[in-house]
C-alpha positions as a Markdown table, in Angstrom:
| # | Residue | x | y | z |
|---|---|---|---|---|
| 1 | Gly | 0.0 | 0.0 | 0.0 |
| 2 | Asn | 3.0 | 2.3 | 0.0 |
| 3 | Ile | 3.5 | 5.0 | -2.6 |
| 4 | Val | 7.1 | 5.8 | -3.6 |
| 5 | Val | 8.0 | 8.9 | -5.6 |
| 6 | Val | 11.6 | 9.4 | -6.8 |
| 7 | Gly | 13.7 | 12.2 | -8.2 |
| 8 | Ser | 16.4 | 14.1 | -6.4 |
| 9 | Ser | 15.0 | 12.7 | -3.2 |
| 10 | Ile | 12.8 | 9.7 | -2.3 |
| 11 | Leu | 9.4 | 10.3 | -0.9 |
| 12 | Asn | 7.2 | 7.6 | 0.7 |
| 13 | Ser | 3.6 | 7.6 | 1.8 |
| 14 | Asn | 1.9 | 4.7 | 3.6 |
| 15 | Asp | -1.5 | 6.5 | 4.0 |
| 16 | Gln | -2.6 | 7.0 | 0.4 |
| 17 | Gly | -0.6 | 10.2 | 0.0 |
| 18 | Asn | -1.8 | 12.2 | 3.0 |
| 19 | Asn | 1.6 | 12.3 | 4.7 |
| 20 | Trp | 5.1 | 11.8 | 3.2 |
| 21 | Thr | 8.5 | 10.8 | 4.6 |
| 22 | Ser | 11.6 | 12.0 | 2.7 |
| 23 | Tyr | 14.8 | 9.9 | 2.3 |
| 24 | Pro | 18.0 | 11.1 | 0.7 |
| 25 | Ser | 18.8 | 9.5 | -2.6 |
| 26 | Pro | 22.3 | 8.0 | -3.2 |
| 27 | Thr | 25.0 | 10.6 | -4.1 |
| 28 | Asp | 24.8 | 11.8 | -7.7 |
| 29 | Ala | 21.7 | 9.6 | -8.4 |
| 30 | Leu | 18.7 | 11.4 | -9.8 |
| 31 | Phe | 16.1 | 8.7 | -9.9 |
| 32 | Ser | 14.0 | 8.5 | -13.1 |
| 33 | Ser | 11.7 | 5.6 | -12.0 |
| 34 | Val | 11.4 | 2.8 | -9.4 |
| 35 | Val | 9.6 | -0.6 | -9.4 |
| 36 | Glu | 8.8 | -3.1 | -6.7 |
| 37 | Ile | 10.1 | -6.5 | -7.5 |
| 38 | Asp | 8.7 | -8.2 | -4.4 |
| 39 | Asp | 7.5 | -7.2 | -0.9 |
| 40 | Asn | 11.1 | -6.5 | 0.1 |
| 41 | Thr | 12.9 | -5.3 | -3.0 |
| 42 | Leu | 12.8 | -2.1 | -5.0 |
| 43 | Val | 14.9 | -1.4 | -8.1 |
| 44 | Gly | 15.4 | 2.2 | -9.1 |
| 45 | Gly | 16.8 | 3.6 | -12.4 |
| 46 | Thr | 18.8 | 6.8 | -12.3 |
| 47 | Gln | 19.9 | 9.4 | -14.8 |
| 48 | Gly | 23.4 | 8.9 | -13.4 |
| 49 | Pro | 25.3 | 5.8 | -12.6 |
| 50 | Gly | 22.7 | 3.1 | -13.4 |
| 51 | Thr | 20.4 | 0.9 | -11.3 |
| 52 | Tyr | 20.1 | 0.8 | -7.6 |
| 53 | Val | 18.5 | -1.9 | -5.4 |
| 54 | Ser | 16.9 | -1.4 | -2.0 |
| 55 | Leu | 16.3 | -4.4 | 0.2 |
| 56 | Asn | 14.0 | -4.9 | 3.2 |
| 57 | Asn | 11.9 | -1.9 | 2.4 |
| 58 | Asn | 14.7 | 0.4 | 3.5 |
| 59 | Leu | 14.3 | 3.5 | 1.4 |
| 60 | Gly | 17.4 | 5.0 | 3.0 |
| 61 | Asp | 19.7 | 2.3 | 1.9 |
| 62 | Trp | 20.4 | 1.7 | -1.8 |
| 63 | Asn | 23.2 | -0.3 | -3.4 |
| 64 | Leu | 24.4 | 0.3 | -7.0 |
| 65 | Glu | 23.9 | -2.9 | -9.1 |
| 66 | Val | 25.4 | -2.6 | -12.5 |
| 67 | Asn | 26.2 | -6.3 | -13.3 |
| 68 | Asn | 26.4 | -6.6 | -17.1 |
| 69 | Met | 24.6 | -3.3 | -17.6 |
| 70 | Pro | 26.4 | -0.1 | -18.7 |
| 71 | Ala | 26.6 | 2.6 | -16.0 |
| 72 | Thr | 24.4 | 4.9 | -18.0 |
| 73 | Ala | 21.4 | 7.2 | -17.8 |
| 74 | Ile | 18.2 | 5.3 | -17.4 |
| 75 | Thr | 15.0 | 6.8 | -18.9 |
| 76 | Asp | 12.5 | 4.2 | -17.7 |
| 77 | Ile | 12.2 | 1.0 | -15.6 |
| 78 | Asn | 9.1 | -1.2 | -15.3 |
| 79 | Thr | 8.3 | -4.8 | -14.6 |
| 80 | Thr | 5.9 | -7.4 | -16.1 |
| 81 | Gly | 5.6 | -10.9 | -14.8 |
| 82 | Gly | 8.7 | -10.6 | -12.6 |
| 83 | Ile | 10.9 | -9.4 | -15.4 |
| 84 | Ile | 12.5 | -6.0 | -15.1 |
| 85 | Tyr | 12.7 | -3.9 | -18.3 |
| 86 | Val | 15.1 | -0.9 | -18.5 |
| 87 | Ser | 15.6 | 1.7 | -21.2 |
| 88 | Thr | 18.6 | 4.0 | -21.4 |
| 89 | Arg | 19.5 | 7.3 | -23.2 |
| 90 | His | 22.0 | 5.8 | -25.6 |
| 91 | Ser | 23.1 | 2.4 | -24.5 |
| 92 | Gly | 20.1 | 0.3 | -25.4 |
| 93 | Val | 17.4 | -1.6 | -23.6 |
| 94 | Phe | 17.9 | -4.4 | -21.1 |
| 95 | Asn | 16.0 | -6.9 | -19.0 |
| 96 | Ser | 16.7 | -8.9 | -15.9 |
| 97 | Ile | 15.0 | -12.1 | -14.7 |
| 98 | Asp | 16.7 | -12.2 | -11.3 |
| 99 | Gly | 15.7 | -9.0 | -9.6 |
| 100 | Gly | 18.3 | -6.8 | -11.2 |
| 101 | Leu | 21.4 | -8.7 | -10.5 |
| 102 | Ile | 22.2 | -9.7 | -14.1 |
| 103 | Trp | 21.1 | -7.8 | -17.2 |
| 104 | Ser | 20.7 | -8.8 | -20.8 |
| 105 | Asn | 21.0 | -6.4 | -23.7 |
| 106 | Leu | 18.0 | -6.8 | -26.0 |
| 107 | Ser | 18.8 | -4.0 | -28.5 |
| 108 | Ser | 21.8 | -5.2 | -30.5 |
| 109 | Ser | 19.7 | -5.0 | -33.7 |
| 110 | Ile | 18.3 | -1.5 | -33.0 |
| 111 | Pro | 20.3 | 1.6 | -34.0 |
| 112 | Asn | 21.9 | 3.5 | -31.2 |
| 113 | Gly | 19.9 | 6.4 | -29.9 |
| 114 | Trp | 17.6 | 7.6 | -27.2 |
| 115 | Phe | 15.2 | 5.0 | -25.8 |
| 116 | Tyr | 12.1 | 6.1 | -24.0 |
| 117 | Gly | 10.9 | 2.8 | -22.7 |
| 118 | Leu | 10.8 | -1.0 | -23.0 |
| 119 | Tyr | 7.5 | -2.8 | -22.4 |
| 120 | Glu | 6.1 | -6.3 | -22.6 |
| 121 | His | 2.5 | -6.8 | -23.6 |
| 122 | Pro | 0.9 | -8.6 | -20.5 |
| 123 | Thr | -1.0 | -11.2 | -22.5 |
| 124 | Thr | 0.8 | -11.7 | -25.9 |
| 125 | Asn | 4.4 | -11.2 | -24.5 |
| 126 | Thr | 5.3 | -9.0 | -27.5 |
| 127 | Leu | 8.1 | -6.6 | -26.6 |
| 128 | Phe | 8.0 | -2.9 | -27.6 |
| 129 | Ala | 11.1 | -0.6 | -27.5 |
| 130 | Leu | 10.2 | 3.1 | -27.7 |
| 131 | His | 13.0 | 4.7 | -29.6 |
| 132 | Leu | 13.7 | 8.1 | -31.1 |
| 133 | Asn | 13.2 | 6.6 | -34.5 |
| 134 | Gly | 9.8 | 5.1 | -33.6 |
| 135 | Val | 8.4 | 2.0 | -31.9 |
| 136 | Tyr | 10.2 | -1.3 | -32.4 |
| 137 | Arg | 8.3 | -4.5 | -32.0 |
| 138 | Ser | 9.6 | -8.0 | -31.2 |
| 139 | Ile | 7.6 | -11.2 | -31.1 |
| 140 | Asn | 10.6 | -13.4 | -30.2 |
| 141 | Gly | 11.8 | -11.9 | -26.9 |
| 142 | Gly | 14.0 | -9.2 | -28.4 |
| 143 | Val | 16.0 | -11.4 | -30.7 |
| 144 | Glu | 14.6 | -9.6 | -33.8 |
| 145 | Trp | 13.0 | -6.2 | -34.0 |
| 146 | Asp | 10.7 | -4.6 | -36.6 |
| 147 | Leu | 10.2 | -0.8 | -36.8 |
| 148 | Thr | 6.5 | 0.0 | -36.8 |
| 149 | Ser | 4.8 | 3.2 | -38.2 |
| 150 | Ala | 4.1 | 4.5 | -34.6 |
| 151 | Phe | 6.0 | 6.8 | -32.3 |
| 152 | Gly | 5.6 | 7.1 | -28.5 |
| 153 | Lys | 7.4 | 8.1 | -25.4 |
| 154 | Thr | 5.2 | 6.1 | -23.0 |
| 155 | Met | 3.0 | 3.0 | -23.3 |
| 156 | Ala | 0.1 | 1.4 | -21.5 |
| 157 | Phe | -2.2 | -1.6 | -21.9 |
| 158 | Asn | -5.8 | -2.1 | -20.9 |
| 159 | Ser | -7.6 | -5.2 | -19.8 |
| 160 | Leu | -8.9 | -5.8 | -23.4 |
| 161 | Gly | -5.3 | -6.1 | -24.6 |
| 162 | Asn | -5.3 | -2.7 | -26.4 |
| 163 | Ile | -2.1 | -0.7 | -26.5 |
| 164 | Phe | -1.9 | 3.0 | -26.0 |
| 165 | Leu | 1.1 | 5.2 | -26.9 |
| 166 | Gly | 1.6 | 8.7 | -25.6 |
| 167 | Ser | 3.6 | 11.3 | -27.5 |
| 168 | Gly | 3.3 | 15.0 | -26.9 |
| 169 | Ser | -0.3 | 16.0 | -27.5 |
| 170 | Tyr | -1.2 | 12.7 | -29.4 |
| 171 | Ile | -2.3 | 9.3 | -28.3 |
| 172 | Ser | -2.2 | 6.2 | -30.4 |
| 173 | Lys | -4.3 | 3.0 | -30.0 |
| 174 | Ser | -3.6 | -0.4 | -31.3 |
| 175 | Thr | -6.0 | -3.3 | -31.1 |
| 176 | Asp | -3.8 | -5.8 | -33.1 |
| 177 | Asp | -0.8 | -6.3 | -30.8 |
| 178 | Gly | 1.0 | -3.2 | -32.1 |
| 179 | Val | 0.9 | -4.0 | -35.8 |
| 180 | Ser | -1.1 | -0.9 | -36.6 |
| 181 | Tyr | -2.2 | 2.2 | -34.7 |
| 182 | Gln | -4.9 | 4.9 | -34.9 |
| 183 | Leu | -3.6 | 8.4 | -34.0 |
| 184 | Lys | -5.7 | 11.0 | -32.2 |
| 185 | Gln | -4.8 | 14.5 | -31.0 |
| 186 | Ile | -6.3 | 14.9 | -27.5 |
| 187 | Asp | -5.0 | 18.2 | -26.3 |
| 188 | Pro | -2.7 | 21.0 | -27.5 |
| 189 | Asn | -0.7 | 20.6 | -24.3 |
| 190 | Val | 2.3 | 18.3 | -24.1 |
| 191 | Phe | 2.3 | 15.3 | -21.8 |
| 192 | Asn | 4.9 | 12.6 | -20.9 |
| 193 | Ser | 2.9 | 9.9 | -19.2 |
């Protein structure tokens, strides 16, 4: 039931956001995102040295865990089915199946460049790498990637299996596992999530 917010400091609320406790983040670590792996483990991505792990719900104690992952700026970190997915500014996209101890590079066939996110569809297991060139799609666990016609900086899925991409003032929807998308402008304002 805890809410954790990260950035230059770490904020925690255990009463639905009514009260907050602040914890210092590790030196030179500006967190971009954090995910809960299990009841005792948090993994945080930073715009500095890489990924940090906090054990036993101790938000004041973070250890740098870089194993097989470049110490680079992380743009997004999320989890599906116990697998952690990480995207970076210029070093690719990675996953970890052991709680963030060992990382595998999934982007060897994608051009270098800024990655906004790496997501797994919760029912089809299709992978999507959001890249500055567009959305790359893989149906074989990141071995081969195809560039789609879509672009997005953030992705979400609903209970019907539909995919939603956010980019600036546009949102795209796919009902066919990311093969095609319908684009709609929703507001003149820019949004990132």
